[in-house]
N, C-alpha and C positions, 0 to 999 in steps of 0.2 A: 373535223373540220366543219361538218356543215353545221352542227351546234352552235360552235362560234358566230359563224356569218349572222344567224339568227339574233344570238345574242345580242348584238349591237347594232341590229338591223331597228328595232323598234324602240329603242333610246333615240337614235340617231334622228326617223323619221319623226317622233317628237319635239326633239329639239328643231328640227327644221320648220314644222308647223308654227311654232311659238316664235321662232323668229322671223318667220313671214308675215304673219297676222298683228294686228294692233289690236287695242283693244276701244271699247267704245269711249272710256274715260279717255283716252289719247285724242280721239277724233273732236269728241267736248270740248276740250281743252284748247285745242288748234281753231276750231270754229267761234270760240270765244275771244280767243286771242286777235284773231284777224277782223272781229267783228269791232272789238273795241281801238283796234288799231285804225278801222277807216272813220270811225267817230272822232277819233284823237286829230286824224289828219284834216278833220273840218270843224272842230272846235274853235279854233281862232275866228273862224269867219263869222260865228255866233255871239252877241253880244251876251255876257253876264252866263258864259257857260261852263259849267263846273269840270276844271282841268282833271279831275282825277273820277270823270264818270264812270258809274257802277250800276249795275242793276240789282245785286243785291241788297235785299231789305234789311235794314237795320232799325229796331223799333227801340233801340237804346236811345235816350234823350236825356241829356246829360245838363241837370240843372245846378250843378256843382259853383259855377260863377255868377249865380244870381244872389242879391243881396236878402239877406234875411229879416224878417219883421220881427221887432223887438218893441215896440209899443201897442198897445191893443186900445182901439177906440171903446168908449165908455157904452155906446148904445148897441153893442154886440152885448150887454150884458155879461154873465156868467159863460157862457158858450164862446164867448170872444177869446176866452184862455187858450184854446184851440189852436189859434192863429200864431200863438207865440210862436217863435223860431219858423214861422212857415217862410216858403222861398217867394220873394215878390215879381213877378211879371210884369215888365214894362209892355205897351201895346205892341212894339215892334218886334220883340222876342216870341210874344204870343203868334203873331202872324207868319214869321220867319216857321217858326215849329209849324205852324197850320199847314203852310205851304208844303215844307219839306218833306212831310211826314203823311200827307194824306194819300188816303187810295187813287185819285183822280192824278195827282204828280207823278206816282209810280208808275201808272196805267200809262200814260204818256213815256218815261223813262224806258217801259217795254217795247212799247210800239217804234221807238227810236230804235231799240236793240234788235228787233225782228226786221226794220228794214236795212240795218246796215246787213244782217245776215242775208238778207233777199239779195242784196248789193253783191257781194261776196260769191253769192252761189251765181249771179249772172257774169261777174268777170271769172268764174272759175271755168263756167261753160264753154267761154269763149279763148280759154288760155289753153296754148299746146300742150298736151299732156303725153310724155314719152314713157312708151312701156316697153316690156321685152319679157322674153319667156325662156326657159330652157327645159331641157328634157335628158335623161339620162338611162342608157339601157344595160343591163348586167346579163351577159349569158356567160355560163357555164357548161363547160364542154367536160365529159368525162372518158 
C-alpha cells in the first residue's frame, strides 16, 4: 500500500506545480495586451494616430501599387535600359515610406509603448490584489 501512495504522489505534485505557475510568455502577452489597450484608449485624442498601433517592426515595403516606367529618356544612354519596368515613386510616396520606416519613427513608437507599460505598472501598484493560500497535512498512523 505504501508503494501505491508514492506512485501517484510525484505525478500529482508535478501536475499541481504546472497548474499553479504560468510561463513567462503568458506574462509577456498579458503585458503587451494591457499596454496596447492603454494606447488604444488614448488614440482617439491624438490626431493622425494609427488605430492599429504596434511596435512590431515590419521591413516589408510593398511597391506593388506603384506605376511602372515604360519610356526611357534618351539622355540616359545605353544604361537607361535598366530603368525599364522600374517602379516610379512620387515625392509623397517616398516621404511616407521614409517617415513610417525610419529608425527614428520606430524608436518613438517604442518609447510610447514603454510609457504605456510604465502606466500599467503604476496602475497595478495601486490596485488591490487579492491572494489566498492553502495547506494540507497528510498523517498516516499504523
